[in-house]
C-alpha positions as CSV (number, residue, x, y, z in Angstrom):
1,M,121.7,-24.5,93.3
2,K,122.6,-22.0,90.7
3,V,121.3,-22.5,87.1
4,K,124.9,-22.4,85.9
5,N,125.6,-25.8,87.6
6,I,122.2,-27.1,86.6
7,L,122.9,-26.3,82.9
8,F,126.1,-28.2,82.9
9,F,124.4,-31.2,84.5
10,A,121.6,-31.1,82.0
11,L,124.1,-30.9,79.1
12,A,125.8,-34.0,80.4
13,V,122.6,-36.1,80.8
14,C,120.9,-34.8,77.7
15,C,123.7,-34.7,75.2
16,W,121.4,-35.6,72.3
17,F,119.6,-32.3,72.7
18,S,120.7,-29.2,71.0
19,A,121.9,-26.8,73.7
20,G,122.3,-23.4,72.2
21,L,123.1,-21.9,75.6
22,S,123.9,-18.2,75.6
23,A,124.5,-15.6,78.2
24,S,125.3,-11.9,77.8
25,G,127.1,-11.7,81.1
26,G,125.6,-8.3,81.8
27,R,123.9,-7.4,85.1
28,R,121.2,-4.8,85.8
29,E,121.3,-3.4,89.3
30,T,118.2,-3.2,91.4
31,T,117.1,-2.9,95.0
32,I,115.3,-5.6,96.9
33,G,111.8,-4.5,97.8
34,P,108.1,-5.2,97.4
35,S,106.2,-4.7,94.2
36,A,105.0,-1.1,94.0
37,D,102.3,-0.4,96.6
38,R,102.0,-3.9,97.8
39,K,103.8,-4.1,101.1
40,P,103.7,-7.1,103.4
41,S,102.0,-6.6,106.8
42,A,104.2,-6.0,109.8
43,Q,101.6,-7.8,112.0
44,K,101.9,-11.4,113.1
45,P,100.6,-13.7,110.4
46,K,97.0,-14.8,110.9
47,S,95.9,-18.4,110.8
48,L,94.3,-19.3,107.5
49,K,91.2,-21.4,107.0
50,F,89.4,-22.2,103.8
51,S,86.8,-24.4,102.2
52,V,86.8,-26.0,98.7
53,K,84.0,-27.1,96.6
54,Q,83.7,-28.4,93.0
55,I,81.6,-26.2,90.7
56,G,81.7,-28.7,87.8
57,P,83.3,-29.5,84.5
58,I,84.2,-26.7,82.1
59,L,83.7,-28.8,79.0
60,E,80.2,-30.1,78.2
61,V,80.3,-33.3,76.2
62,K,77.1,-34.3,74.3
63,E,76.2,-37.1,72.0
64,S,77.7,-36.2,68.6
65,S,79.6,-37.7,65.7
66,T,82.5,-35.2,65.9
67,Q,83.4,-33.1,68.9
68,V,85.9,-32.3,71.6
69,I,85.8,-34.9,74.4
70,G,88.7,-33.7,76.5
71,Q,91.3,-31.0,76.8
72,G,94.5,-30.2,78.7
73,G,96.4,-27.1,79.7
74,N,93.5,-24.7,80.4
75,Y,95.3,-21.4,80.7
76,A,92.7,-18.6,80.9
77,V,93.4,-15.1,79.8
78,T,91.0,-12.2,79.8
79,D,89.6,-11.0,76.5
80,G,88.0,-7.9,77.8
81,P,84.8,-7.5,79.8
82,G,82.8,-10.7,79.9
83,K,85.1,-12.7,77.6
84,T,87.8,-15.3,78.2
85,V,90.5,-16.9,76.0
86,W,91.6,-20.4,76.8
87,F,95.0,-21.8,75.7
88,L,94.9,-25.6,75.5
89,N,98.0,-27.8,75.1
90,N,96.0,-30.6,73.7
91,I,92.4,-31.2,72.5
92,W,91.0,-34.7,72.5
93,T,88.5,-35.3,69.6
94,G,86.1,-38.2,69.2
95,E,82.5,-39.2,69.6
96,V,80.1,-40.1,72.4
97,P,77.8,-42.9,71.2
98,S,74.4,-43.7,72.8
99,S,76.2,-45.9,75.3
100,G,77.8,-42.8,76.7
101,Q,81.4,-44.1,76.7
102,P,83.6,-41.6,74.7
103,A,85.6,-43.0,71.8
104,R,88.8,-41.0,71.1
105,W,89.7,-40.3,67.4
106,G,92.8,-38.2,67.8
107,I,94.6,-35.4,69.6
108,I,95.1,-31.9,68.4
109,E,98.4,-30.6,69.8
110,G,97.8,-27.0,70.9
111,G,94.5,-25.1,70.4
112,V,92.4,-22.1,71.5
113,A,88.9,-21.9,72.8
114,L,86.9,-18.7,73.4
115,S,84.2,-18.1,76.0
116,A,81.6,-15.3,76.1
117,S,81.5,-15.9,79.9
118,S,83.9,-14.5,82.5
119,S,81.9,-16.1,85.4
120,P,83.3,-19.3,86.9
121,Y,79.8,-20.4,87.6
122,S,78.7,-20.5,83.9
123,L,81.6,-21.9,82.1
124,K,80.1,-25.3,81.3
125,G,79.0,-25.4,77.7
126,A,80.4,-21.9,77.1
127,L,83.6,-22.9,75.3
128,N,83.8,-22.3,71.6
129,H,86.9,-24.1,70.2
130,V,88.5,-22.5,67.2
131,L,87.6,-24.8,64.3
132,D,88.2,-25.1,60.6
133,E,85.6,-25.2,57.9
134,N,85.0,-28.9,58.6
135,R,84.5,-28.1,62.3
136,W,87.8,-29.7,63.3
137,P,89.9,-28.0,66.0
138,I,92.8,-25.9,64.6
139,P,96.3,-26.0,66.0
140,F,96.9,-22.6,67.5
141,L,100.2,-22.1,65.7
142,S,100.2,-21.9,61.9
143,S,103.1,-24.0,60.9
144,D,105.6,-23.3,58.2
145,F,105.7,-26.7,56.5
146,R,109.3,-26.2,55.5
147,E,110.3,-26.4,59.2
148,Y,107.5,-28.6,60.5
149,I,108.1,-32.3,61.1
150,Q,105.5,-34.8,62.2
151,V,107.2,-35.6,65.5
152,R,107.2,-31.9,66.6
153,K,104.4,-30.3,68.5
154,F,103.7,-27.0,70.3
155,W,102.0,-26.8,73.6
156,P,100.7,-23.5,74.9
157,R,101.5,-22.4,78.4
158,A,100.6,-19.2,80.2
159,G,99.3,-16.2,78.3
160,F,99.1,-12.5,78.6
161,K,97.0,-9.8,76.8
162,N,98.1,-6.2,76.5
163,E,96.3,-3.4,74.7
164,K,97.2,-4.6,71.2
165,K,98.2,-8.2,71.2
166,Y,97.6,-11.7,72.7
167,Y,100.8,-13.4,73.9
168,V,101.3,-17.0,74.8
169,F,104.4,-18.9,75.9
170,Y,104.7,-22.4,74.5
171,S,106.8,-25.6,74.8
172,I,108.5,-27.0,71.7
173,L,108.2,-30.8,72.0
174,N,109.6,-33.7,70.0
175,N,108.1,-37.2,70.2
176,F,110.4,-40.2,70.9
177,G,107.6,-42.9,70.7
178,S,104.1,-43.6,69.6
179,G,102.4,-42.8,72.9
180,P,100.6,-39.5,73.4
181,Y,103.0,-38.6,76.3
182,D,106.2,-39.9,74.7
183,Y,107.9,-36.5,74.2
184,F,110.7,-34.4,75.4
185,R,111.1,-30.6,75.4
186,V,113.5,-29.0,73.0
187,G,112.8,-25.4,73.9
188,Q,110.4,-22.6,75.0
189,G,109.0,-20.1,72.6
190,L,106.6,-17.1,72.6
191,A,103.8,-16.5,70.1
192,F,101.5,-13.5,69.5
193,S,98.4,-12.6,67.5
194,D,96.2,-9.5,67.0
195,N,93.2,-11.8,67.2
196,P,92.4,-14.1,70.1
197,S,91.4,-16.9,67.8
198,G,94.7,-16.6,65.9
199,S,96.6,-17.5,64.0
200,Y,99.5,-17.0,66.3
201,K,103.0,-16.1,65.0
202,K,106.1,-17.5,66.6
203,V,108.7,-15.0,67.7
204,E,112.0,-15.7,65.9
205,V,115.3,-15.7,67.8
206,G,118.5,-16.1,65.9
207,G,116.9,-18.0,63.0
208,G,114.9,-20.3,65.3
209,Y,111.9,-20.1,67.5
210,A,113.3,-20.9,71.0
211,L,113.7,-18.0,73.4
212,W,115.2,-20.6,75.8
213,S,116.8,-23.8,74.8
214,D,116.2,-27.3,76.1
215,V,118.7,-27.0,78.9
216,E,117.5,-23.7,80.1
217,P,114.5,-23.1,82.4
218,A,111.2,-23.7,80.7
219,F,109.9,-20.1,81.3
220,G,106.2,-19.6,80.7
221,S,104.6,-22.0,83.2
222,A,103.1,-19.1,85.0
223,V,102.9,-15.3,84.2
224,L,102.2,-12.7,86.8
225,S,101.4,-9.1,85.8
226,D,102.2,-7.1,88.8
227,S,101.4,-3.5,89.9
228,D,105.1,-2.5,89.6
229,G,104.8,-2.7,85.8
230,W,106.8,-5.9,85.4
231,L,105.7,-9.2,84.1
232,Y,107.1,-12.0,86.2
233,I,107.5,-15.3,84.2
234,Y,108.1,-18.5,86.1
235,G,109.6,-21.7,84.6
236,R,110.6,-25.2,85.7
237,V,114.2,-26.2,85.8
238,M,115.9,-29.5,86.7
239,T,118.1,-29.0,89.8
240,E,119.2,-32.7,90.2
241,P,118.1,-36.0,88.7
242,G,114.4,-36.3,89.1
243,K,114.0,-33.0,91.0
244,Y,112.6,-29.8,89.6
245,S,112.4,-26.3,90.9
246,A,111.0,-23.0,89.5
247,A,113.2,-20.1,88.2
248,L,112.0,-16.5,87.8
249,A,112.4,-14.0,85.0
250,R,110.9,-10.6,84.5
251,V,110.4,-8.3,81.6
252,R,108.4,-5.1,80.7
253,P,105.3,-6.0,78.7
254,E,106.4,-4.0,75.7
255,N,109.7,-6.0,75.6
256,M,108.3,-9.5,75.7
257,E,109.5,-10.4,72.2
258,S,113.2,-9.6,72.9
259,R,115.2,-12.1,74.9
260,E,117.9,-9.6,75.7
261,K,115.4,-7.5,77.6
262,Y,114.7,-10.3,80.2
263,D,116.2,-10.2,83.7
264,Y,116.6,-13.3,85.9
265,Y,116.3,-13.5,89.7
266,S,119.6,-14.4,91.4
267,L,121.1,-14.3,94.9
268,D,124.6,-14.9,93.5
269,V,125.4,-11.5,92.0
270,S,126.9,-8.5,93.8
271,S,125.0,-5.8,91.9
272,G,121.5,-6.7,93.0
273,V,119.0,-9.6,92.7
274,W,118.3,-9.2,89.0
275,T,120.8,-10.1,86.3
276,S,120.8,-10.5,82.5
277,D,123.1,-13.5,82.9
278,L,120.8,-16.6,82.8
279,T,123.4,-18.9,84.2
280,E,123.4,-16.9,87.5
281,T,119.7,-17.7,88.1
282,T,118.7,-18.9,91.5
283,P,115.6,-21.1,91.8
284,V,112.8,-19.6,93.9
285,M,110.4,-22.6,94.4
286,E,111.3,-26.2,95.0
287,N,109.6,-29.4,93.8
288,M,107.4,-27.8,91.1
289,P,105.5,-29.4,88.2
290,E,105.3,-28.1,84.6
291,E,102.0,-26.5,85.3
292,F,101.3,-24.1,88.2
293,S,100.0,-20.6,88.8
294,V,101.2,-17.5,90.7
295,S,99.0,-14.6,91.5
296,Y,98.6,-11.7,93.9
297,N,95.7,-12.0,96.4
298,E,94.5,-8.7,97.7
299,Y,92.4,-10.3,100.5
300,L,95.4,-12.1,101.9
301,K,97.9,-9.4,101.0
302,S,100.1,-12.2,99.7
303,Y,101.3,-13.8,96.5
304,L,99.9,-17.3,96.0
305,A,101.3,-20.3,94.1
306,L,98.9,-23.2,93.4
307,Y,100.0,-26.5,92.0
308,L,99.6,-30.3,92.0
309,D,102.1,-32.4,93.8
310,I,102.3,-35.3,91.3
311,E,103.7,-37.9,93.6
312,D,101.2,-37.4,96.4
313,T,98.4,-36.3,94.0
314,E,97.6,-33.3,96.3
315,I,96.8,-29.8,95.3
316,L,99.0,-27.4,97.3
317,L,99.1,-23.7,98.0
318,M,102.0,-21.5,99.0
319,K,102.2,-17.9,100.2
320,A,104.9,-15.3,99.9
321,D,105.3,-11.5,100.4
322,Y,107.1,-11.0,97.1
323,P,106.9,-12.7,93.7
324,W,110.3,-14.2,94.3
325,G,109.5,-15.4,97.8
326,P,110.6,-16.7,100.2
327,W,107.7,-19.1,99.9
328,K,106.2,-20.5,103.0
329,D,105.6,-24.2,103.4
330,P,102.8,-25.5,101.2
331,V,99.4,-26.1,102.6
332,K,97.2,-29.0,101.3
333,I,94.1,-27.8,99.6
334,M,92.6,-31.1,98.5
335,A,93.7,-34.6,97.3
336,C,93.0,-36.7,94.2
337,S,92.9,-40.5,94.0
338,K,95.3,-42.3,91.7
339,E,92.4,-43.5,89.6
340,E,91.4,-39.9,88.8
341,Y,94.6,-39.2,86.9
342,C,94.7,-35.6,88.0
343,S,97.0,-33.1,86.4
344,G,97.4,-29.4,85.6
345,A,96.1,-27.7,88.8
346,K,96.4,-23.9,88.6
347,E,94.5,-20.9,89.8
348,Q,92.6,-18.8,87.2
349,P,93.1,-15.3,88.8
350,L,90.8,-13.5,86.4
351,F,87.8,-15.2,88.0
352,S,88.7,-14.1,91.5
353,L,85.9,-12.5,93.6
354,E,85.7,-10.3,96.7
355,D,89.3,-9.1,96.3
356,G,90.5,-12.7,96.4
357,K,88.5,-14.0,99.3
358,K,87.1,-16.5,96.7
359,I,89.6,-17.8,94.1
360,F,89.0,-20.5,91.4
361,F,91.3,-23.1,90.2
362,T,91.1,-25.7,87.4
363,L,92.1,-29.3,87.6
364,E,92.1,-32.0,85.0
365,K,90.7,-35.5,85.7
366,K,91.0,-38.1,83.0
367,N,91.6,-35.2,80.5
368,M,88.4,-33.5,81.5
369,P,88.8,-30.0,83.0
370,Y,87.0,-29.1,86.2
371,I,86.7,-25.8,88.1
372,Y,86.8,-25.5,91.9
373,E,86.0,-22.6,94.2
374,L,88.2,-22.0,97.2
375,T,87.0,-19.5,99.9
376,F,89.4,-18.1,102.5
377,T,88.5,-17.4,106.1
378,V,91.2,-15.5,108.0
379,K,90.9,-15.9,111.7
């Protein structure tokens, strides 16, 4: 289904949103082919076996009067040798009394944590959340109180670091109720900072902060920096009531702040598979959640997408020869029980070992982040 049809559908069912849909109509010609030197093998695909084990929680919760007792999002970005930046879409604050049962005080919407460790085996207790002078977590975006309203919040998504700046895509959300998950998305933005701890400045687009509106794909769920010099940005889009797929955009790293520099993957244009007309976008992955990851795995010579199937509460893995697919049928990695309230499964490629023979993914259980090791064995 083309995004043009999807957008019209979304406008009909979400008429209370502000649309702001725009398309330049221009197309940029390209040829279909693999990314740079990464070519798929001509040999018959080998069978794939793997093992999974839990390493442990990322967050260490101790008895204290004020502290972080949970967090969500957990998008890791390298901060140079031996350092990691974590973008968190929410931070749960509270206390752990002597009884050991955490008591929640509140939720900080969007934050940053720094780690002096880049080893997946030593993450526990290594997170340093960015705090104010009262040791309270700071929202990662410094809000202009002239435009800030209490029902609005900003959730970080995937990030990227170049030589000069730290970038992070984020969702612009509005609450419709009093519950912590009573919200709807009103756009996707991009923020940047010269310092990993912030503050982060929102990129302005036409007097606002949304690079993509509420009825356009939510680009920023996953970011892939590939060897061909492009950044591939994936985002979820509704294709029919209750069904979501992933669309794909690309941009040169130096042009991330300019919406007009983004191309979109499409099979419906005659001049090639990349177009600047967003309404021509063709989804590349079906049945995708808001949070997932895409990476290139040197060991498998394949691109990998890892995510949580929310209905079946299973962590799934897909392979493809190119960033845009076609993606093979998903393989079950592991399962969660309903009582664990799992969410946010994604690979953290910066921790990969042995050229990707060992990869690591994070998973939230009851708002507590855990890290897992997945070891491939190709037969």
